[in-house]
Backbone as CSV, one residue per row, in Angstrom:
resi,resn,N_x,N_y,N_z,CA_x,CA_y,CA_z,C_x,C_y,C_z
1,UNK,44.741,-227.448,-28.231,44.329,-227.523,-29.630,42.877,-227.074,-29.752
2,UNK,42.577,-226.336,-30.777,41.230,-225.823,-30.987,40.263,-226.955,-31.310
3,UNK,39.043,-226.809,-30.811,38.012,-227.811,-31.064,37.573,-227.747,-32.520
4,UNK,37.443,-228.907,-33.169,36.976,-228.979,-34.559,35.448,-229.039,-34.558
5,UNK,34.850,-228.225,-35.378,33.409,-228.240,-35.525,33.043,-228.981,-36.796
6,UNK,31.882,-229.595,-36.795,31.402,-230.268,-37.998,30.960,-229.223,-39.018
7,UNK,30.790,-229.661,-40.244,30.303,-228.766,-41.295,28.942,-228.204,-40.914
8,UNK,28.075,-229.033,-40.354,26.736,-228.576,-39.960,26.817,-227.542,-38.828
9,UNK,27.698,-227.757,-37.862,27.896,-226.781,-36.788,28.350,-225.442,-37.370
10,UNK,29.274,-225.520,-38.330,29.784,-224.306,-38.972,28.663,-223.566,-39.703
11,UNK,27.840,-224.297,-40.434,26.726,-223.674,-41.172,25.767,-222.969,-40.224
12,UNK,25.425,-223.624,-39.125,24.502,-223.008,-38.155,25.131,-221.767,-37.529
13,UNK,26.413,-221.850,-37.183,27.118,-220.729,-36.570,27.147,-219.516,-37.502
14,UNK,27.526,-219.731,-38.753,27.621,-218.626,-39.720,26.239,-218.021,-39.982
15,UNK,25.236,-218.861,-40.203,23.882,-218.357,-40.482,23.321,-217.590,-39.279
16,UNK,23.528,-218.107,-38.084,23.027,-217.432,-36.875,23.696,-216.084,-36.681
17,UNK,24.995,-216.013,-36.974,25.693,-214.729,-36.858,25.241,-213.735,-37.909
18,UNK,24.894,-214.209,-39.094,24.358,-213.326,-40.130,23.029,-212.719,-39.664
19,UNK,22.142,-213.566,-39.158,20.840,-213.084,-38.660,21.039,-212.046,-37.560
20,UNK,21.945,-212.346,-36.633,22.222,-211.429,-35.526,22.822,-210.120,-36.036
21,UNK,23.785,-210.193,-36.950,24.446,-208.993,-37.479,23.491,-208.074,-38.223
22,UNK,22.534,-208.679,-38.906,21.547,-207.889,-39.653,20.366,-207.469,-38.788
23,UNK,20.393,-207.885,-37.525,19.338,-207.538,-36.569,17.947,-207.947,-37.081
24,UNK,17.867,-209.144,-37.633,16.604,-209.656,-38.156,15.826,-210.370,-37.044
25,UNK,14.500,-210.358,-37.106,13.679,-210.930,-36.025,13.489,-212.448,-36.117
26,UNK,14.355,-213.143,-36.839,14.199,-214.582,-37.031,14.909,-215.366,-35.934
27,UNK,14.361,-216.539,-35.629,14.982,-217.450,-34.675,15.257,-218.773,-35.362
28,UNK,16.299,-219.443,-34.912,16.647,-220.741,-35.471,15.465,-221.695,-35.327
29,UNK,15.148,-222.389,-36.426,14.088,-223.397,-36.398,14.687,-224.796,-36.476
30,UNK,15.508,-225.029,-37.527,16.083,-226.358,-37.708,17.128,-226.312,-38.818
31,UNK,17.859,-227.396,-38.928,18.799,-227.561,-40.034,18.031,-228.085,-41.239
32,UNK,18.441,-227.697,-42.441,17.808,-228.184,-43.664,18.083,-229.669,-43.863
33,UNK,17.384,-230.274,-44.808,17.469,-231.726,-44.994,18.601,-232.179,-45.924
34,UNK,19.428,-231.283,-46.409,20.574,-231.608,-47.281,20.184,-232.184,-48.641
35,UNK,18.922,-232.204,-48.976,18.497,-232.699,-50.293,17.912,-231.567,-51.127
36,UNK,16.887,-230.923,-50.595,16.210,-229.880,-51.373,15.857,-228.664,-50.525
37,UNK,16.592,-228.456,-49.434,16.376,-227.299,-48.575,17.703,-226.573,-48.348
38,UNK,17.636,-225.299,-47.986,18.857,-224.589,-47.600,19.466,-225.224,-46.344
39,UNK,20.695,-224.852,-46.030,21.416,-225.443,-44.894,20.736,-225.198,-43.552
40,UNK,20.259,-223.970,-43.329,19.704,-223.601,-42.030,18.363,-222.892,-42.243
41,UNK,17.378,-223.249,-41.431,16.030,-222.688,-41.540,15.743,-221.845,-40.295
42,UNK,15.298,-220.621,-40.534,14.897,-219.709,-39.461,13.438,-219.352,-39.658
43,UNK,12.768,-218.944,-38.574,11.370,-218.510,-38.653,11.158,-217.281,-37.787
44,UNK,10.194,-216.469,-38.219,9.654,-215.445,-37.332,8.189,-215.804,-37.157
45,UNK,7.358,-214.883,-36.757,5.964,-215.210,-36.485,5.192,-215.646,-37.720
46,UNK,5.562,-215.134,-38.897,4.772,-215.451,-40.083,5.573,-215.915,-41.298
47,UNK,6.897,-215.875,-41.219,7.718,-216.192,-42.389,8.805,-217.206,-42.051
48,UNK,9.231,-217.893,-43.089,10.356,-218.820,-42.984,11.485,-218.285,-43.857
49,UNK,12.712,-218.376,-43.349,13.884,-217.908,-44.078,14.912,-219.029,-44.100
50,UNK,15.333,-219.428,-45.303,16.365,-220.440,-45.445,17.667,-219.794,-45.871
51,UNK,18.762,-220.234,-45.281,20.085,-219.692,-45.613,20.993,-220.835,-46.032
52,UNK,21.614,-220.679,-47.195,22.577,-221.652,-47.712,23.983,-221.086,-47.488
53,UNK,24.826,-221.844,-46.824,26.192,-221.416,-46.543,27.119,-222.059,-47.573
54,UNK,27.897,-221.239,-48.248,28.839,-221.732,-49.262,30.248,-221.327,-48.865
55,UNK,31.162,-222.250,-49.030,32.558,-221.993,-48.702,33.400,-222.094,-49.961
56,UNK,34.456,-221.323,-50.007,35.368,-221.359,-51.154,36.731,-221.869,-50.690
57,UNK,37.350,-222.710,-51.520,38.659,-223.275,-51.222,39.576,-223.083,-52.424
58,UNK,40.872,-223.106,-52.171,41.839,-223.007,-53.261,41.741,-224.194,-54.210
59,UNK,41.577,-225.379,-53.625,41.480,-226.597,-54.435,40.861,-227.706,-53.571
60,UNK,40.684,-228.887,-54.159,40.055,-230.016,-53.445,40.868,-230.455,-52.230
61,UNK,42.186,-230.385,-52.316,43.029,-230.770,-51.188,42.791,-229.852,-50.000
62,UNK,42.703,-228.576,-50.271,42.421,-227.599,-49.228,41.082,-227.893,-48.549
63,UNK,40.074,-228.212,-49.329,38.742,-228.523,-48.777,38.787,-229.791,-47.941
64,UNK,39.469,-230.821,-48.416,39.558,-232.090,-47.674,40.242,-231.888,-46.321
65,UNK,41.257,-231.054,-46.286,41.962,-230.800,-45.032,41.062,-230.109,-44.006
66,UNK,40.178,-229.266,-44.488,39.304,-228.515,-43.590,38.261,-229.399,-42.926
67,UNK,37.687,-230.338,-43.665,36.592,-231.152,-43.137,36.988,-232.597,-43.046
């Protein structure tokens, strides 16, 4: 059976792959605080980049089954 990842693991995975795919010079810094920050925070030498990961579901039941 496939290993289940947490929502936070999924957010970090997707954001990290986006950075890699776009060949951006940012490195993972930390996860956002879930209140007033994006999901994942990256930094380079002089800038900070926040990425918010959004998922779409058919309905609430579909979303509940996923997480």
